[in-house]
PyMOL Python script that loads the backbone (N, CA, C, O; Angstrom):
from pymol import cmd

cmd.read_pdbstr("""\
ATOM      1  N   MET A   1      -4.403  -9.433 -18.835  1.00  0.00           N
ATOM      2  CA  MET A   1      -5.658  -9.715 -18.085  1.00  0.00           C
ATOM      3  C   MET A   1      -6.800  -8.898 -18.350  1.00  0.00           C
ATOM      4  O   MET A   1      -7.904  -9.231 -17.920  1.00  0.00           O
ATOM      5  N   GLY A   2      -6.631  -7.838 -19.032  1.00  0.00           N
ATOM      6  CA  GLY A   2      -7.632  -7.188 -19.725  1.00  0.00           C
ATOM      7  C   GLY A   2      -8.301  -7.747 -20.930  1.00  0.00           C
ATOM      8  O   GLY A   2      -9.440  -7.345 -21.170  1.00  0.00           O
ATOM      9  N   LEU A   3      -7.890  -8.396 -21.518  1.00  0.00           N
ATOM     10  CA  LEU A   3      -8.437  -9.332 -22.583  1.00  0.00           C
ATOM     11  C   LEU A   3      -9.168 -10.613 -21.939  1.00  0.00           C
ATOM     12  O   LEU A   3     -10.212 -11.036 -22.434  1.00  0.00           O
ATOM     13  N   LEU A   4      -8.743 -11.042 -21.131  1.00  0.00           N
ATOM     14  CA  LEU A   4      -9.524 -11.986 -20.434  1.00  0.00           C
ATOM     15  C   LEU A   4     -10.662 -11.584 -19.663  1.00  0.00           C
ATOM     16  O   LEU A   4     -11.633 -12.340 -19.624  1.00  0.00           O
ATOM     17  N   SER A   5     -10.677 -10.413 -18.996  1.00  0.00           N
ATOM     18  CA  SER A   5     -11.804  -9.970 -18.296  1.00  0.00           C
ATOM     19  C   SER A   5     -12.819  -9.204 -19.248  1.00  0.00           C
ATOM     20  O   SER A   5     -13.896  -8.879 -18.749  1.00  0.00           O
ATOM     21  N   SER A   6     -12.530  -8.841 -20.771  1.00  0.00           N
ATOM     22  CA  SER A   6     -13.292  -8.368 -21.546  1.00  0.00           C
ATOM     23  C   SER A   6     -14.090  -9.751 -22.188  1.00  0.00           C
ATOM     24  O   SER A   6     -15.256  -9.664 -22.573  1.00  0.00           O
ATOM     25  N   ILE A   7     -13.452 -10.809 -22.243  1.00  0.00           N
ATOM     26  CA  ILE A   7     -13.936 -11.745 -22.804  1.00  0.00           C
ATOM     27  C   ILE A   7     -15.032 -12.342 -22.016  1.00  0.00           C
ATOM     28  O   ILE A   7     -16.152 -12.571 -22.474  1.00  0.00           O
ATOM     29  N   LEU A   8     -14.577 -12.628 -20.569  1.00  0.00           N
ATOM     30  CA  LEU A   8     -15.189 -12.919 -19.435  1.00  0.00           C
ATOM     31  C   LEU A   8     -16.689 -12.256 -19.375  1.00  0.00           C
ATOM     32  O   LEU A   8     -17.798 -12.790 -19.400  1.00  0.00           O
ATOM     33  N   SER A   9     -16.343 -11.067 -19.299  1.00  0.00           N
ATOM     34  CA  SER A   9     -17.716  -9.698 -19.157  1.00  0.00           C
ATOM     35  C   SER A   9     -18.407  -9.540 -20.465  1.00  0.00           C
ATOM     36  O   SER A   9     -19.391  -8.807 -20.370  1.00  0.00           O
ATOM     37  N   LEU A  10     -18.202  -9.975 -21.572  1.00  0.00           N
ATOM     38  CA  LEU A  10     -19.145 -10.025 -22.793  1.00  0.00           C
ATOM     39  C   LEU A  10     -20.542 -10.347 -22.482  1.00  0.00           C
ATOM     40  O   LEU A  10     -21.420  -9.566 -22.851  1.00  0.00           O
ATOM     41  N   PRO A  11     -20.834 -11.405 -21.848  1.00  0.00           N
ATOM     42  CA  PRO A  11     -22.236 -11.897 -21.792  1.00  0.00           C
ATOM     43  C   PRO A  11     -23.202 -10.519 -20.975  1.00  0.00           C
ATOM     44  O   PRO A  11     -24.422 -10.362 -21.017  1.00  0.00           O
ATOM     45  N   LEU A  12     -22.257  -9.730 -20.328  1.00  0.00           N
ATOM     46  CA  LEU A  12     -22.980  -8.647 -19.518  1.00  0.00           C
ATOM     47  C   LEU A  12     -23.197  -7.468 -20.504  1.00  0.00           C
ATOM     48  O   LEU A  12     -24.028  -6.614 -20.195  1.00  0.00           O
ATOM     49  N   ALA A  13     -22.456  -7.352 -21.761  1.00  0.00           N
ATOM     50  CA  ALA A  13     -22.672  -6.341 -22.564  1.00  0.00           C
ATOM     51  C   ALA A  13     -24.092  -5.734 -22.522  1.00  0.00           C
ATOM     52  O   ALA A  13     -24.244  -4.567 -22.161  1.00  0.00           O
ATOM     53  N   PRO A  14     -25.321  -6.652 -22.950  1.00  0.00           N
ATOM     54  CA  PRO A  14     -26.549  -6.205 -23.398  1.00  0.00           C
ATOM     55  C   PRO A  14     -27.049  -5.532 -21.767  1.00  0.00           C
ATOM     56  O   PRO A  14     -27.660  -4.465 -21.715  1.00  0.00           O
ATOM     57  N   VAL A  15     -26.754  -6.182 -20.729  1.00  0.00           N
ATOM     58  CA  VAL A  15     -27.255  -5.614 -19.446  1.00  0.00           C
ATOM     59  C   VAL A  15     -26.785  -4.151 -19.415  1.00  0.00           C
ATOM     60  O   VAL A  15     -27.596  -3.243 -19.226  1.00  0.00           O
ATOM     61  N   ARG A  16     -25.407  -3.912 -19.611  1.00  0.00           N
ATOM     62  CA  ARG A  16     -24.924  -2.604 -19.538  1.00  0.00           C
ATOM     63  C   ARG A  16     -25.616  -1.660 -20.578  1.00  0.00           C
ATOM     64  O   ARG A  16     -25.939  -0.516 -20.258  1.00  0.00           O
ATOM     65  N   GLY A  17     -25.840  -2.175 -21.851  1.00  0.00           N
ATOM     66  CA  GLY A  17     -26.388  -1.185 -22.670  1.00  0.00           C
ATOM     67  C   GLY A  17     -27.802  -0.829 -22.219  1.00  0.00           C
ATOM     68  O   GLY A  17     -28.141   0.342 -22.388  1.00  0.00           O
ATOM     69  N   VAL A  18     -28.624  -1.629 -21.702  1.00  0.00           N
ATOM     70  CA  VAL A  18     -29.881  -1.441 -21.239  1.00  0.00           C
ATOM     71  C   VAL A  18     -29.991  -0.511 -20.127  1.00  0.00           C
ATOM     72  O   VAL A  18     -30.809   0.408 -20.152  1.00  0.00           O
ATOM     73  N   MET A  19     -29.053  -0.750 -18.970  1.00  0.00           N
ATOM     74  CA  MET A  19     -28.772   0.297 -18.230  1.00  0.00           C
ATOM     75  C   MET A  19     -28.221   1.576 -18.571  1.00  0.00           C
ATOM     76  O   MET A  19     -28.502   2.543 -17.864  1.00  0.00           O
ATOM     77  N   TRP A  20     -27.546   1.689 -19.468  1.00  0.00           N
ATOM     78  CA  TRP A  20     -27.097   3.132 -20.054  1.00  0.00           C
ATOM     79  C   TRP A  20     -28.230   3.690 -20.612  1.00  0.00           C
ATOM     80  O   TRP A  20     -28.559   4.829 -20.281  1.00  0.00           O
ATOM     81  N   LEU A  21     -29.020   2.911 -21.593  1.00  0.00           N
ATOM     82  CA  LEU A  21     -30.113   3.765 -22.226  1.00  0.00           C
ATOM     83  C   LEU A  21     -31.220   4.047 -21.223  1.00  0.00           C
ATOM     84  O   LEU A  21     -31.965   5.017 -21.368  1.00  0.00           O
ATOM     85  N   GLY A  22     -31.323   3.229 -20.241  1.00  0.00           N
ATOM     86  CA  GLY A  22     -32.307   3.734 -18.842  1.00  0.00           C
ATOM     87  C   GLY A  22     -31.844   4.922 -18.403  1.00  0.00           C
ATOM     88  O   GLY A  22     -32.585   5.898 -18.293  1.00  0.00           O
ATOM     89  N   GLU A  23     -30.848   4.939 -18.175  1.00  0.00           N
ATOM     90  CA  GLU A  23     -30.036   6.234 -17.483  1.00  0.00           C
ATOM     91  C   GLU A  23     -30.063   7.582 -18.399  1.00  0.00           C
ATOM     92  O   GLU A  23     -30.088   8.728 -17.951  1.00  0.00           O
ATOM     93  N   LEU A  24     -30.052   7.199 -19.812  1.00  0.00           N
ATOM     94  CA  LEU A  24     -30.068   8.206 -21.083  1.00  0.00           C
ATOM     95  C   LEU A  24     -31.421   9.002 -20.771  1.00  0.00           C
ATOM     96  O   LEU A  24     -31.605  10.203 -20.577  1.00  0.00           O
ATOM     97  N   ILE A  25     -32.410   7.786 -20.790  1.00  0.00           N
ATOM     98  CA  ILE A  25     -33.917   8.263 -20.767  1.00  0.00           C
ATOM     99  C   ILE A  25     -34.264   9.027 -19.691  1.00  0.00           C
ATOM    100  O   ILE A  25     -34.803  10.115 -19.891  1.00  0.00           O
ATOM    101  N   GLN A  26     -34.003   8.563 -18.355  1.00  0.00           N
ATOM    102  CA  GLN A  26     -34.224   9.199 -17.214  1.00  0.00           C
ATOM    103  C   GLN A  26     -33.728  10.552 -17.141  1.00  0.00           C
ATOM    104  O   GLN A  26     -34.515  11.387 -16.696  1.00  0.00           O
ATOM    105  N   ASP A  27     -32.549  10.943 -17.499  1.00  0.00           N
ATOM    106  CA  ASP A  27     -31.859  12.179 -17.733  1.00  0.00           C
ATOM    107  C   ASP A  27     -32.582  13.107 -18.683  1.00  0.00           C
ATOM    108  O   ASP A  27     -32.637  14.318 -18.472  1.00  0.00           O
ATOM    109  N   GLN A  28     -33.142  12.516 -19.746  1.00  0.00           N
ATOM    110  CA  GLN A  28     -33.848  13.523 -20.716  1.00  0.00           C
ATOM    111  C   GLN A  28     -35.211  13.872 -20.201  1.00  0.00           C
ATOM    112  O   GLN A  28     -35.600  15.035 -20.308  1.00  0.00           O
ATOM    113  N   VAL A  29     -36.011  12.902 -19.618  1.00  0.00           N
ATOM    114  CA  VAL A  29     -37.188  13.065 -18.777  1.00  0.00           C
ATOM    115  C   VAL A  29     -36.993  14.243 -17.817  1.00  0.00           C
ATOM    116  O   VAL A  29     -37.697  15.242 -17.960  1.00  0.00           O
ATOM    117  N   GLU A  30     -36.144  14.184 -16.919  1.00  0.00           N
ATOM    118  CA  GLU A  30     -35.669  15.166 -15.820  1.00  0.00           C
ATOM    119  C   GLU A  30     -35.548  16.301 -16.412  1.00  0.00           C
ATOM    120  O   GLU A  30     -36.208  17.189 -15.872  1.00  0.00           O
ATOM    121  N   GLN A  31     -34.783  16.702 -17.578  1.00  0.00           N
ATOM    122  CA  GLN A  31     -34.571  18.036 -18.147  1.00  0.00           C
ATOM    123  C   GLN A  31     -35.893  18.516 -18.767  1.00  0.00           C
ATOM    124  O   GLN A  31     -36.212  19.705 -18.794  1.00  0.00           O
ATOM    125  N   GLN A  32     -36.747  17.379 -19.333  1.00  0.00           N
ATOM    126  CA  GLN A  32     -38.149  18.027 -19.842  1.00  0.00           C
ATOM    127  C   GLN A  32     -38.983  18.643 -18.723  1.00  0.00           C
ATOM    128  O   GLN A  32     -39.544  19.736 -18.802  1.00  0.00           O
ATOM    129  N   LEU A  33     -39.003  17.857 -17.714  1.00  0.00           N
ATOM    130  CA  LEU A  33     -39.958  18.029 -16.494  1.00  0.00           C
ATOM    131  C   LEU A  33     -39.435  19.430 -15.734  1.00  0.00           C
ATOM    132  O   LEU A  33     -40.190  20.219 -15.165  1.00  0.00           O
ATOM    133  N   ASN A  34     -38.322  19.536 -15.821  1.00  0.00           N
ATOM    134  CA  ASN A  34     -37.582  20.769 -15.156  1.00  0.00           C
ATOM    135  C   ASN A  34     -37.217  21.935 -15.997  1.00  0.00           C
ATOM    136  O   ASN A  34     -36.460  22.807 -15.569  1.00  0.00           O
ATOM    137  N   ASP A  35     -37.767  21.973 -17.251  1.00  0.00           N
ATOM    138  CA  ASP A  35     -37.270  23.090 -18.153  1.00  0.00           C
ATOM    139  C   ASP A  35     -38.350  24.399 -17.706  1.00  0.00           C
ATOM    140  O   ASP A  35     -39.566  24.246 -17.589  1.00  0.00           O
ATOM    141  N   PRO A  36     -37.806  25.370 -17.543  1.00  0.00           N
ATOM    142  CA  PRO A  36     -38.334  26.585 -17.064  1.00  0.00           C
ATOM    143  C   PRO A  36     -39.324  26.884 -18.297  1.00  0.00           C
ATOM    144  O   PRO A  36     -40.404  27.345 -17.929  1.00  0.00           O
ATOM    145  N   ALA A  37     -39.178  26.718 -19.665  1.00  0.00           N
ATOM    146  CA  ALA A  37     -40.288  27.062 -20.340  1.00  0.00           C
ATOM    147  C   ALA A  37     -41.478  26.218 -20.264  1.00  0.00           C
ATOM    148  O   ALA A  37     -42.643  26.616 -20.243  1.00  0.00           O
ATOM    149  N   ALA A  38     -41.073  25.043 -20.226  1.00  0.00           N
ATOM    150  CA  ALA A  38     -42.416  23.922 -19.941  1.00  0.00           C
ATOM    151  C   ALA A  38     -42.889  24.088 -19.010  1.00  0.00           C
ATOM    152  O   ALA A  38     -44.103  23.920 -19.124  1.00  0.00           O
ATOM    153  N   LEU A  39     -42.487  24.449 -17.686  1.00  0.00           N
ATOM    154  CA  LEU A  39     -43.100  24.940 -16.406  1.00  0.00           C
ATOM    155  C   LEU A  39     -43.908  26.005 -16.688  1.00  0.00           C
ATOM    156  O   LEU A  39     -45.094  25.819 -16.412  1.00  0.00           O
ATOM    157  N   ARG A  40     -43.626  27.049 -17.147  1.00  0.00           N
ATOM    158  CA  ARG A  40     -44.074  28.161 -17.226  1.00  0.00           C
ATOM    159  C   ARG A  40     -45.464  28.415 -18.114  1.00  0.00           C
ATOM    160  O   ARG A  40     -46.369  29.239 -17.985  1.00  0.00           O
ATOM    161  N   ALA A  41     -45.210  27.244 -19.158  1.00  0.00           N
ATOM    162  CA  ALA A  41     -46.240  27.211 -20.194  1.00  0.00           C
ATOM    163  C   ALA A  41     -47.442  26.250 -19.360  1.00  0.00           C
ATOM    164  O   ALA A  41     -48.663  26.381 -19.451  1.00  0.00           O
ATOM    165  N   GLU A  42     -46.738  25.331 -18.593  1.00  0.00           N
ATOM    166  CA  GLU A  42     -47.859  24.635 -17.697  1.00  0.00           C
ATOM    167  C   GLU A  42     -48.702  25.673 -16.929  1.00  0.00           C
ATOM    168  O   GLU A  42     -49.912  25.799 -17.120  1.00  0.00           O
ATOM    169  N   LEU A  43     -48.081  26.319 -16.158  1.00  0.00           N
ATOM    170  CA  LEU A  43     -48.492  27.362 -15.304  1.00  0.00           C
ATOM    171  C   LEU A  43     -49.738  28.359 -16.135  1.00  0.00           C
ATOM    172  O   LEU A  43     -50.868  28.499 -15.668  1.00  0.00           O
ATOM    173  N   GLU A  44     -49.362  28.879 -17.195  1.00  0.00           N
ATOM    174  CA  GLU A  44     -50.042  29.513 -18.176  1.00  0.00           C
ATOM    175  C   GLU A  44     -51.534  28.724 -18.541  1.00  0.00           C
ATOM    176  O   GLU A  44     -52.585  29.351 -18.673  1.00  0.00           O
ATOM    177  N   GLU A  45     -51.429  27.322 -18.670  1.00  0.00           N
ATOM    178  CA  GLU A  45     -52.266  26.735 -19.256  1.00  0.00           C
ATOM    179  C   GLU A  45     -53.158  26.536 -18.032  1.00  0.00           C
ATOM    180  O   GLU A  45     -54.368  26.488 -18.256  1.00  0.00           O
ATOM    181  N   ILE A  46     -52.812  26.433 -16.990  1.00  0.00           N
ATOM    182  CA  ILE A  46     -53.614  26.253 -15.629  1.00  0.00           C
ATOM    183  C   ILE A  46     -54.225  27.818 -15.641  1.00  0.00           C
ATOM    184  O   ILE A  46     -55.454  27.850 -15.592  1.00  0.00           O
ATOM    185  N   ASP A  47     -53.828  28.583 -15.676  1.00  0.00           N
ATOM    186  CA  ASP A  47     -54.507  30.107 -15.533  1.00  0.00           C
ATOM    187  C   ASP A  47     -55.667  30.017 -16.726  1.00  0.00           C
ATOM    188  O   ASP A  47     -56.788  30.396 -16.390  1.00  0.00           O
ATOM    189  N   ARG A  48     -55.519  29.626 -17.857  1.00  0.00           N
ATOM    190  CA  ARG A  48     -56.281  29.889 -18.672  1.00  0.00           C
ATOM    191  C   ARG A  48     -57.452  28.777 -18.656  1.00  0.00           C
ATOM    192  O   ARG A  48     -58.517  28.986 -19.237  1.00  0.00           O
ATOM    193  N   ALA A  49     -57.209  27.676 -18.009  1.00  0.00           N
ATOM    194  CA  ALA A  49     -58.381  26.512 -17.742  1.00  0.00           C
ATOM    195  C   ALA A  49     -59.191  27.298 -16.646  1.00  0.00           C
ATOM    196  O   ALA A  49     -60.417  27.378 -16.723  1.00  0.00           O
ATOM    197  N   ALA A  50     -58.450  27.897 -15.591  1.00  0.00           N
ATOM    198  CA  ALA A  50     -59.265  28.554 -14.368  1.00  0.00           C
ATOM    199  C   ALA A  50     -60.196  29.657 -15.067  1.00  0.00           C
ATOM    200  O   ALA A  50     -61.413  29.638 -14.882  1.00  0.00           O
ATOM    201  N   ALA A  51     -59.572  30.626 -15.885  1.00  0.00           N
ATOM    202  CA  ALA A  51     -60.251  31.646 -16.679  1.00  0.00           C
ATOM    203  C   ALA A  51     -61.458  31.047 -17.230  1.00  0.00           C
ATOM    204  O   ALA A  51     -62.509  31.660 -17.042  1.00  0.00           O
ATOM    205  N   ALA A  52     -61.490  29.901 -17.910  1.00  0.00           N
ATOM    206  CA  ALA A  52     -62.440  29.226 -18.798  1.00  0.00           C
ATOM    207  C   ALA A  52     -63.458  28.844 -17.974  1.00  0.00           C
ATOM    208  O   ALA A  52     -64.607  28.953 -18.403  1.00  0.00           O
ATOM    209  N   GLY A  53     -63.230  28.331 -16.646  1.00  0.00           N
ATOM    210  CA  GLY A  53     -64.340  27.965 -15.694  1.00  0.00           C
ATOM    211  C   GLY A  53     -64.100  26.287 -15.622  1.00  0.00           C
ATOM    212  O   GLY A  53     -64.894  25.479 -15.140  1.00  0.00           O
ATOM    213  N   HIS A  54     -62.991  26.037 -16.138  1.00  0.00           N
ATOM    214  CA  HIS A  54     -62.657  24.274 -16.045  1.00  0.00           C
ATOM    215  C   HIS A  54     -62.265  23.900 -14.954  1.00  0.00           C
ATOM    216  O   HIS A  54     -62.531  22.725 -14.697  1.00  0.00           O
ATOM    217  N   LEU A  55     -61.528  24.665 -13.930  1.00  0.00           N
ATOM    218  CA  LEU A  55     -60.826  24.431 -12.878  1.00  0.00           C
ATOM    219  C   LEU A  55     -61.483  25.324 -11.668  1.00  0.00           C
ATOM    220  O   LEU A  55     -61.683  26.526 -11.843  1.00  0.00           O
ATOM    221  N   SER A  56     -61.779  24.730 -10.540  1.00  0.00           N
ATOM    222  CA  SER A  56     -62.008  25.547  -9.504  1.00  0.00           C
ATOM    223  C   SER A  56     -61.115  26.113  -8.807  1.00  0.00           C
ATOM    224  O   SER A  56     -60.018  25.555  -8.775  1.00  0.00           O
ATOM    225  N   GLU A  57     -61.305  27.388  -8.038  1.00  0.00           N
ATOM    226  CA  GLU A  57     -59.973  27.818  -7.393  1.00  0.00           C
ATOM    227  C   GLU A  57     -59.144  26.942  -6.893  1.00  0.00           C
ATOM    228  O   GLU A  57     -57.954  26.881  -7.201  1.00  0.00           O
ATOM    229  N   GLU A  58     -59.773  26.129  -6.006  1.00  0.00           N
ATOM    230  CA  GLU A  58     -59.179  25.115  -5.016  1.00  0.00           C
ATOM    231  C   GLU A  58     -58.326  24.201  -6.110  1.00  0.00           C
ATOM    232  O   GLU A  58     -57.170  23.840  -5.893  1.00  0.00           O
ATOM    233  N   GLU A  59     -58.975  23.918  -7.169  1.00  0.00           N
ATOM    234  CA  GLU A  59     -58.186  22.829  -8.212  1.00  0.00           C
ATOM    235  C   GLU A  59     -57.125  23.779  -8.716  1.00  0.00           C
ATOM    236  O   GLU A  59     -56.012  23.264  -8.818  1.00  0.00           O
ATOM    237  N   GLN A  60     -57.226  25.118  -9.070  1.00  0.00           N
ATOM    238  CA  GLN A  60     -56.132  25.741  -9.726  1.00  0.00           C
ATOM    239  C   GLN A  60     -55.010  25.935  -8.909  1.00  0.00           C
ATOM    240  O   GLN A  60     -53.872  25.741  -9.338  1.00  0.00           O
ATOM    241  N   LYS A  61     -55.302  26.393  -7.486  1.00  0.00           N
ATOM    242  CA  LYS A  61     -54.176  26.199  -6.437  1.00  0.00           C
ATOM    243  C   LYS A  61     -53.222  24.984  -6.272  1.00  0.00           C
ATOM    244  O   LYS A  61     -52.000  25.017  -6.124  1.00  0.00           O
ATOM    245  N   GLN A  62     -54.078  23.858  -6.333  1.00  0.00           N
ATOM    246  CA  GLN A  62     -53.468  22.539  -6.070  1.00  0.00           C
ATOM    247  C   GLN A  62     -52.745  22.569  -7.459  1.00  0.00           C
ATOM    248  O   GLN A  62     -51.550  22.452  -7.188  1.00  0.00           O
ATOM    249  N   ALA A  63     -52.875  22.657  -8.659  1.00  0.00           N
ATOM    250  CA  ALA A  63     -52.317  22.426  -9.423  1.00  0.00           C
ATOM    251  C   ALA A  63     -51.090  23.307  -9.977  1.00  0.00           C
ATOM    252  O   ALA A  63     -50.180  22.921 -10.711  1.00  0.00           O
ATOM    253  N   GLN A  64     -51.281  24.492  -9.479  1.00  0.00           N
ATOM    254  CA  GLN A  64     -50.135  25.509  -9.425  1.00  0.00           C
ATOM    255  C   GLN A  64     -48.889  25.042  -8.298  1.00  0.00           C
ATOM    256  O   GLN A  64     -47.679  25.127  -8.512  1.00  0.00           O
ATOM    257  N   GLN A  65     -49.551  24.527  -7.048  1.00  0.00           N
ATOM    258  CA  GLN A  65     -48.729  24.188  -6.098  1.00  0.00           C
ATOM    259  C   GLN A  65     -47.668  23.011  -6.630  1.00  0.00           C
ATOM    260  O   GLN A  65     -46.448  22.961  -6.479  1.00  0.00           O
ATOM    261  N   ALA A  66     -48.401  22.254  -7.181  1.00  0.00           N
ATOM    262  CA  ALA A  66     -47.706  20.898  -7.861  1.00  0.00           C
ATOM    263  C   ALA A  66     -46.718  21.308  -8.750  1.00  0.00           C
ATOM    264  O   ALA A  66     -45.615  20.768  -8.677  1.00  0.00           O
ATOM    265  N   VAL A  67     -46.969  22.337  -9.734  1.00  0.00           N
ATOM    266  CA  VAL A  67     -45.748  22.705 -10.727  1.00  0.00           C
ATOM    267  C   VAL A  67     -44.713  23.483  -9.836  1.00  0.00           C
ATOM    268  O   VAL A  67     -43.508  23.313 -10.019  1.00  0.00           O
ATOM    269  N   LEU A  68     -45.150  24.269  -8.945  1.00  0.00           N
ATOM    270  CA  LEU A  68     -43.925  24.889  -8.037  1.00  0.00           C
ATOM    271  C   LEU A  68     -43.083  23.988  -7.267  1.00  0.00           C
ATOM    272  O   LEU A  68     -41.867  24.115  -7.117  1.00  0.00           O
ATOM    273  N   ASN A  69     -43.842  23.039  -6.773  1.00  0.00           N
ATOM    274  CA  ASN A  69     -43.139  21.661  -6.206  1.00  0.00           C
ATOM    275  C   ASN A  69     -42.226  21.421  -6.946  1.00  0.00           C
ATOM    276  O   ASN A  69     -41.064  21.479  -6.545  1.00  0.00           O
ATOM    277  N   ARG A  70     -42.599  21.039  -8.418  1.00  0.00           N
ATOM    278  CA  ARG A  70     -41.649  20.642  -9.289  1.00  0.00           C
ATOM    279  C   ARG A  70     -40.342  21.341  -9.483  1.00  0.00           C
ATOM    280  O   ARG A  70     -39.213  20.851  -9.502  1.00  0.00           O
ATOM    281  N   MET A  71     -40.764  22.732  -9.641  1.00  0.00           N
ATOM    282  CA  MET A  71     -39.603  23.797  -9.761  1.00  0.00           C
ATOM    283  C   MET A  71     -38.700  23.793  -8.531  1.00  0.00           C
ATOM    284  O   MET A  71     -37.486  23.713  -8.720  1.00  0.00           O
ATOM    285  N   THR A  72     -39.096  23.858  -7.502  1.00  0.00           N
ATOM    286  CA  THR A  72     -38.133  23.832  -6.389  1.00  0.00           C
ATOM    287  C   THR A  72     -37.595  22.431  -5.863  1.00  0.00           C
ATOM    288  O   THR A  72     -36.746  22.382  -4.973  1.00  0.00           O
ATOM    289  N   GLY A  73     -38.110  21.342  -6.432  1.00  0.00           N
ATOM    290  CA  GLY A  73     -37.858  20.167  -5.914  1.00  0.00           C
ATOM    291  C   GLY A  73     -38.296  19.755  -4.611  1.00  0.00           C
ATOM    292  O   GLY A  73     -37.676  18.917  -3.956  1.00  0.00           O
ATOM    293  N   ALA A  74     -39.504  20.403  -4.156  1.00  0.00           N
ATOM    294  CA  ALA A  74     -39.951  20.055  -2.849  1.00  0.00           C
ATOM    295  C   ALA A  74     -40.783  18.724  -3.168  1.00  0.00           C
ATOM    296  O   ALA A  74     -41.135  18.400  -4.302  1.00  0.00           O
ATOM    297  N   ALA A  75     -41.012  18.090  -2.139  1.00  0.00           N
ATOM    298  CA  ALA A  75     -41.837  16.744  -2.119  1.00  0.00           C
ATOM    299  C   ALA A  75     -43.371  17.083  -2.410  1.00  0.00           C
ATOM    300  O   ALA A  75     -43.880  18.086  -1.909  1.00  0.00           O
ATOM    301  N   ASP A  76     -43.952  16.385  -3.074  1.00  0.00           N
ATOM    302  CA  ASP A  76     -45.452  16.703  -3.618  1.00  0.00           C
ATOM    303  C   ASP A  76     -46.145  15.981  -2.238  1.00  0.00           C
ATOM    304  O   ASP A  76     -46.458  14.795  -2.343  1.00  0.00           O
ATOM    305  N   ASP A  77     -46.348  16.561  -1.165  1.00  0.00           N
ATOM    306  CA  ASP A  77     -46.951  15.856  -0.133  1.00  0.00           C
ATOM    307  C   ASP A  77     -48.563  16.893  -0.114  1.00  0.00           C
ATOM    308  O   ASP A  77     -48.650  17.822   0.688  1.00  0.00           O
ATOM    309  N   MET A  78     -49.550  16.617  -0.940  1.00  0.00           N
ATOM    310  CA  MET A  78     -50.620  17.342  -0.709  1.00  0.00           C
ATOM    311  C   MET A  78     -51.427  17.243   0.322  1.00  0.00           C
ATOM    312  O   MET A  78     -52.196  18.094   0.768  1.00  0.00           O
ATOM    313  N   THR A  79     -51.178  15.917   0.768  1.00  0.00           N
ATOM    314  CA  THR A  79     -52.116  15.499   2.148  1.00  0.00           C
ATOM    315  C   THR A  79     -51.712  16.412   3.431  1.00  0.00           C
ATOM    316  O   THR A  79     -52.505  16.895   4.239  1.00  0.00           O
ATOM    317  N   ALA A  80     -50.401  16.527   3.433  1.00  0.00           N
ATOM    318  CA  ALA A  80     -49.831  17.325   4.448  1.00  0.00           C
ATOM    319  C   ALA A  80     -50.471  18.767   4.509  1.00  0.00           C
ATOM    320  O   ALA A  80     -50.898  19.280   5.543  1.00  0.00           O
ATOM    321  N   ILE A  81     -50.478  19.370   3.212  1.00  0.00           N
ATOM    322  CA  ILE A  81     -51.158  20.583   3.028  1.00  0.00           C
ATOM    323  C   ILE A  81     -52.634  20.719   3.490  1.00  0.00           C
ATOM    324  O   ILE A  81     -53.080  21.674   4.126  1.00  0.00           O
ATOM    325  N   ASP A  82     -53.366  19.566   3.059  1.00  0.00           N
ATOM    326  CA  ASP A  82     -54.889  19.347   3.432  1.00  0.00           C
ATOM    327  C   ASP A  82     -54.993  19.275   4.664  1.00  0.00           C
ATOM    328  O   ASP A  82     -55.982  19.874   5.084  1.00  0.00           O
ATOM    329  N   ARG A  83     -54.359  18.771   5.451  1.00  0.00           N
ATOM    330  CA  ARG A  83     -54.422  18.507   7.019  1.00  0.00           C
ATOM    331  C   ARG A  83     -54.312  19.968   7.685  1.00  0.00           C
ATOM    332  O   ARG A  83     -55.088  20.296   8.582  1.00  0.00           O
ATOM    333  N   LYS A  84     -53.371  20.776   7.232  1.00  0.00           N
ATOM    334  CA  LYS A  84     -53.143  22.025   7.834  1.00  0.00           C
ATOM    335  C   LYS A  84     -54.248  22.925   7.675  1.00  0.00           C
ATOM    336  O   LYS A  84     -54.461  23.772   8.543  1.00  0.00           O
ATOM    337  N   GLU A  85     -55.124  22.811   6.446  1.00  0.00           N
ATOM    338  CA  GLU A  85     -55.918  23.848   6.259  1.00  0.00           C
ATOM    339  C   GLU A  85     -57.216  23.308   6.879  1.00  0.00           C
ATOM    340  O   GLU A  85     -58.229  24.007   6.898  1.00  0.00           O
TER     341      GLU A  85
END
""", "prot")
cmd.dss("prot")
cmd.show_as("cartoon", "prot")
cmd.util.cbc("prot")
cmd.orient("prot")
């Protein structure tokens, strides 16, 4: 029965391959987005941009909060934060 099911499911092999590749890419992206060194570098870049005058204080706070939300896995709902202020 294993041989028969293998033959019958052979046309689905490309679909399974694409699904596997998509999962692999998703894992790599999540690892890069949550890499502590990359997050720290992003926070440092935000500080440099603010020090150079490219970001206002409010933009700096929002950018830092977005990075911190990624670090903690919190939902990035800036509209709720804006309503509270």
